C-alpha positions as CSV (number, residue, x, y, z in Angstrom):
1,X,114.2,135.1,144.8
2,X,111.9,136.9,142.3
3,X,108.4,137.8,143.5
4,X,105.3,136.2,141.9
5,X,104.6,139.6,140.2
6,X,108.1,139.7,138.7
7,X,107.7,136.1,137.4
8,X,104.3,136.9,135.8
9,X,105.8,140.1,134.2
10,X,108.7,138.0,132.8
11,X,106.3,135.5,131.4
12,X,104.4,138.2,129.7
13,X,107.5,139.7,128.2
14,X,108.5,136.3,126.9
15,X,105.1,135.7,125.3
16,X,105.3,139.1,123.6
17,X,108.8,138.4,122.3
18,X,107.7,135.0,121.0
19,X,104.8,136.6,119.1
20,X,107.0,139.3,117.6
21,X,109.6,136.8,116.6
22,X,107.0,134.6,114.9
23,X,105.8,137.5,112.8
24,X,109.4,138.5,111.9
25,X,110.3,134.9,110.8
26,X,107.1,134.5,108.8
27,X,107.9,137.6,106.8
28,X,111.6,137.0,106.5
29,X,111.3,133.3,105.3
30,X,107.9,133.6,103.7
31,X,106.2,131.0,105.8
32,X,102.5,130.9,106.2
33,X,102.6,128.9,109.4
34,X,105.5,128.1,111.7
35,X,106.1,127.2,115.3
36,X,107.7,129.5,117.8
37,X,107.7,127.9,121.3
38,X,108.5,129.1,124.7
39,X,109.4,127.2,127.9
40,X,108.7,127.9,131.5
41,X,112.3,129.1,131.9
42,X,111.6,132.1,129.6
43,X,113.4,130.5,126.7
44,X,111.9,131.0,123.2
45,X,112.9,128.7,120.4
46,X,112.2,128.4,116.7
47,X,113.4,125.6,114.5
48,X,112.8,124.8,110.8
49,X,114.9,123.4,108.0
50,X,116.2,126.9,107.4
51,X,117.1,128.0,110.9
52,X,117.5,127.1,114.6
53,X,117.1,130.0,117.1
54,X,117.1,130.0,120.9
55,X,116.7,133.0,123.1
56,X,116.7,133.6,126.8
57,X,114.3,136.4,127.5
58,X,114.4,138.3,130.8
59,X,116.8,135.9,132.6
60,X,116.1,136.5,136.2
61,X,119.0,134.4,137.4
62,X,121.7,132.8,135.4
63,X,125.0,130.9,135.7
64,X,126.3,133.3,133.1
65,X,125.5,136.5,135.0
66,X,123.0,137.9,132.6
67,X,120.7,140.5,134.1
68,X,117.0,140.9,133.4
69,X,117.7,143.8,131.0
70,X,119.6,141.5,128.6
71,X,118.0,139.5,125.7
72,X,120.4,136.5,125.2
73,X,120.9,134.7,121.9
74,X,121.6,131.2,123.2
75,X,121.8,129.7,119.7
76,X,121.7,131.2,116.2
77,X,122.1,129.0,113.2
78,X,120.9,129.6,109.6
79,X,121.2,126.9,107.0
80,X,122.0,129.5,104.3
81,X,124.8,131.7,105.7
82,X,126.0,135.1,104.4
83,X,122.5,135.9,103.2
84,X,121.8,138.7,105.6
85,X,119.6,136.6,108.0
86,X,121.8,137.3,111.0
87,X,121.9,141.1,110.3
88,X,118.1,141.1,109.8
89,X,117.7,139.3,113.1
90,X,119.8,141.9,114.9
91,X,117.8,144.7,113.2
92,X,114.6,143.1,114.4
93,X,116.0,142.8,118.0
94,X,117.0,146.5,117.9
95,X,113.6,147.5,116.5
96,X,111.6,145.7,119.2
97,X,113.8,146.7,122.1
98,X,111.5,149.7,122.9
99,X,108.6,147.3,123.3
100,X,110.4,145.0,125.7
101,X,112.4,145.9,128.8
102,X,115.9,145.1,127.5
103,X,118.9,147.4,127.0
104,X,121.5,144.8,126.1
105,X,121.8,141.8,123.7
106,X,124.0,138.9,124.7
107,X,125.4,136.0,122.7
108,X,125.9,132.9,124.8
109,X,128.9,130.7,124.4
110,X,129.9,132.1,121.0
111,X,131.9,129.9,118.7
112,X,134.5,131.5,116.4
113,X,131.9,132.3,113.7
114,X,129.5,133.8,116.2
115,X,132.3,135.8,117.7
116,X,133.3,137.2,114.3
117,X,129.7,138.0,113.6
118,X,129.1,139.7,116.9
119,X,132.3,141.7,116.7
120,X,131.1,143.3,113.4
121,X,128.1,144.6,115.3
122,X,129.9,145.9,118.4
123,X,129.7,142.9,120.7
124,X,132.6,142.5,123.1
125,X,133.6,139.7,125.5
126,X,131.6,139.5,128.7
127,X,132.7,137.6,131.7
128,X,135.3,134.9,131.8
129,X,133.8,132.5,129.2
130,X,132.9,132.9,125.5
131,X,129.9,135.1,126.1
132,X,129.5,138.4,124.2
133,X,127.5,141.5,125.1
134,X,126.5,144.8,123.5
135,X,124.1,147.6,124.3
136,X,121.0,147.9,122.0
137,X,122.3,151.4,121.1
138,X,125.7,150.0,120.0
139,X,124.1,147.3,117.9
140,X,121.7,149.9,116.4
141,X,124.7,152.0,115.2
142,X,126.3,148.9,113.5
143,X,123.2,147.6,111.7
144,X,122.4,150.9,110.0
């Protein structure tokens, strides 16, 4: 069971991630105002007509076996596909990894399109299900 201090630290990391994501999305999609929300379970989500994104930040315990050094993409959906939005998102995640304590990026329950996308950026199967995992360094090599 995580200590109270660890839970507070995880909430701070989640808040920082949410603020950074909000700035990234504002610039990428030219929004003046948008809503990026976070839940008590350290999930950050953003949804507009152009995209739907869900992240699990610092998962302290999970059915999928993610550790607390993995930022998990739980859902990634862009209305306009093949426009570089997914690549820009991965570049953003790599760029901010030094500000947050994660060394890996996971994609949860990847469908065939997400699997093909992840494979192009160095993700490999993780565990017994459809999850994918890559180190930040591996993704960095592929997005450059």
